[in-house]
C-alpha angles and dihedrals in degrees: 000000000000125000108247091211090055092056099050128116120306109259133196089257091056090053091048093051095047090048091049092050093048093047089050091054091046091047092049091047093049098045092045092049089055094051102028110030097071100054108007106037092158093059088050090051088050091051091051094048094048090046093053092046090051090049092051093048090048090049093050095050097044106040132068127183133221119218110239092214105046103012095234118150119231139167128216128221124248090256091051088046093049091047096036101126089044102046 
């Protein structure tokens, strides 16, 4: 069952929170590329992979979708969220 409060209208707070999380990911990616990419590219790649996985997990837990045809609310799993464009 979905939490009705979770599927409410998008608020300014939701936009700020999402923006903050994305900016944090971008900042960590940029800083880690400066310090890790030249000498330890494999650690940089690990930071990127872990960051993307954390973003996908966060997205799957915090977003729901509404079917444009019937209007039903549904959630997707982390795997479906990760493979979204493919599945």
